[in-house]
C-alpha positions in Angstrom: 45.6 -70.6 -149.0 48.7 -70.5 -146.8 48.8 -66.7 -146.9 45.1 -66.5 -145.6 45.9 -68.9 -142.7 49.1 -66.9 -141.8 47.0 -63.7 -141.9 44.5 -65.1 -139.5 47.2 -66.4 -137.1 48.9 -63.0 -137.1 45.5 -61.3 -136.4 44.8 -63.7 -133.5 48.2 -63.1 -132.0 47.7 -59.4 -132.3 44.4 -59.6 -130.4 45.9 -61.8 -127.7 48.8 -59.4 -127.3 46.6 -56.3 -127.1 44.7 -58.0 -124.3 47.9 -58.4 -122.3 49.0 -54.8 -122.9 45.9 -53.3 -121.3 46.8 -52.5 -117.7 45.0 -54.2 -114.9 44.6 -51.8 -111.9 42.8 -53.6 -109.1 40.8 -52.4 -106.1 39.2 -54.4 -103.3 35.8 -55.3 -104.7 33.8 -54.6 -101.6 33.0 -50.9 -100.6 34.7 -50.2 -97.2 36.6 -53.6 -97.1 40.3 -53.9 -96.3 42.8 -56.8 -96.5 41.8 -57.8 -93.0 38.3 -58.8 -94.3 39.5 -62.1 -95.8 41.8 -64.9 -94.9 44.8 -65.0 -97.3 45.3 -68.7 -96.6 41.8 -69.6 -98.0 43.0 -69.3 -101.6 43.6 -72.8 -102.9 42.7 -74.3 -99.6 41.7 -78.0 -99.7 39.5 -79.8 -98.9 36.7 -77.3 -99.6 33.2 -78.4 -100.0 31.8 -79.7 -103.2 34.4 -77.9 -105.3 37.2 -79.7 -103.6 39.5 -76.6 -103.6 38.7 -73.0 -102.7 39.7 -71.2 -105.9 39.1 -67.7 -104.6 38.8 -65.6 -101.5 35.8 -64.7 -99.3 35.6 -61.1 -98.5 33.2 -60.7 -95.5 31.1 -57.6 -95.2 27.7 -56.5 -94.1 24.7 -57.8 -96.1 24.0 -55.3 -98.9 27.4 -53.7 -99.0 28.2 -52.5 -102.5 30.2 -55.0 -104.7 32.6 -53.0 -107.0 34.2 -54.0 -110.3 37.8 -54.8 -109.2 39.1 -53.7 -112.6 37.8 -52.4 -116.0 36.1 -55.0 -118.2 33.0 -56.2 -119.9 30.3 -58.2 -118.1 30.0 -61.5 -120.0 27.6 -63.3 -117.6 25.1 -62.6 -114.9 22.8 -65.3 -113.4 22.3 -67.8 -110.6 23.7 -71.2 -109.9 23.4 -73.5 -106.9 27.0 -73.0 -105.7 27.7 -69.4 -106.4 24.1 -68.0 -106.0 23.7 -64.7 -107.8 26.9 -64.3 -109.9 28.6 -61.8 -112.2 31.5 -62.7 -114.5 33.6 -59.9 -116.0 36.2 -60.3 -118.7 39.1 -57.9 -117.8 42.6 -57.0 -118.9 45.1 -59.8 -119.6 42.3 -62.1 -120.6 41.2 -62.7 -117.0 37.7 -63.5 -115.8 36.7 -61.9 -112.6 34.0 -64.0 -110.7 31.8 -62.4 -108.1 29.5 -64.8 -106.2 26.9 -65.0 -103.5 25.5 -61.6 -104.4 22.3 -60.4 -102.7 21.4 -58.7 -106.0 23.0 -58.0 -109.4 23.2 -54.3 -110.5 24.7 -54.8 -113.9 23.9 -56.5 -117.2 25.5 -58.7 -119.9 27.8 -56.8 -122.3 27.9 -53.7 -120.1 31.3 -52.2 -119.9 32.4 -51.5 -116.3 35.1 -49.4 -114.9 37.1 -50.0 -111.8 34.9 -49.1 -108.8 31.5 -49.3 -110.6 28.8 -51.0 -108.5 27.9 -54.3 -109.9 25.9 -55.9 -107.1 25.6 -56.2 -103.3 27.2 -58.6 -100.8 24.9 -61.5 -99.9 24.7 -65.1 -98.9 23.0 -66.8 -101.9 23.9 -70.2 -103.3 25.9 -72.5 -101.1 26.6 -69.5 -98.8 23.0 -69.7 -97.6 22.9 -69.6 -93.8 26.6 -68.4 -93.6 27.8 -64.9 -92.8 27.4 -62.6 -95.8 30.4 -62.3 -98.0 31.6 -61.9 -101.6 33.4 -65.0 -103.1 35.9 -63.4 -105.5 38.0 -65.4 -107.9 40.2 -64.6 -110.9 40.7 -67.0 -113.7 43.0 -66.7 -116.7 41.5 -67.5 -120.1 44.9 -68.7 -121.2 46.9 -71.3 -119.2 49.7 -70.0 -116.9 51.8 -73.2 -117.1 54.5 -71.9 -114.6 51.8 -72.1 -111.8 51.5 -75.9 -112.1 52.2 -77.4 -108.7 51.8 -81.2 -108.5 51.9 -80.9 -104.6 48.5 -79.0 -104.6 45.1 -80.4 -105.0 43.7 -80.0 -108.5 47.2 -79.0 -109.8 46.1 -79.0 -113.4 43.4 -76.4 -112.5 45.9 -74.2 -110.8 47.4 -73.2 -114.1 44.2 -71.1 -114.7 43.6 -69.4 -111.3 45.4 -66.4 -109.8 45.4 -65.5 -106.2 42.9 -62.6 -106.0 44.3 -61.5 -102.6 47.8 -61.1 -104.1 46.3 -58.9 -106.8 44.5 -56.7 -104.3 47.4 -56.1 -101.9 
């Protein structure tokens, strides 16, 4: 019985390691956007509406501008919720979830493999962005905790161990 448990553990560690070895090359996920189209200080800004802390960046663009996959991955969720509106969630390299929100429309489907630059939707103002300028809310969350990012001086410090600054990944 011990051997079986050890074998499963080794297999799990191998899978986790492979996920970290896959390179994550990033692009700005809005066609035609540049680093001047979002405020870098907005990541982890607090207080921020119902969520308390802004866990991503808002990339402003014209309504209907193409939203692109920021990196390779697999679409694990598409749908609608009252905060994000139309959303797409992609599992990418290094066990990171890429969250695209406020989409005008969704142009991809669940379990579809996407490559960097593939069109997955269009910039909009759905969810709690209704009535605000069109933008893409873009967030990156690690499936595994990044303990070195804990910062007790920040709001929701425990949550910070799961989120990466998407703007830093794109510059």
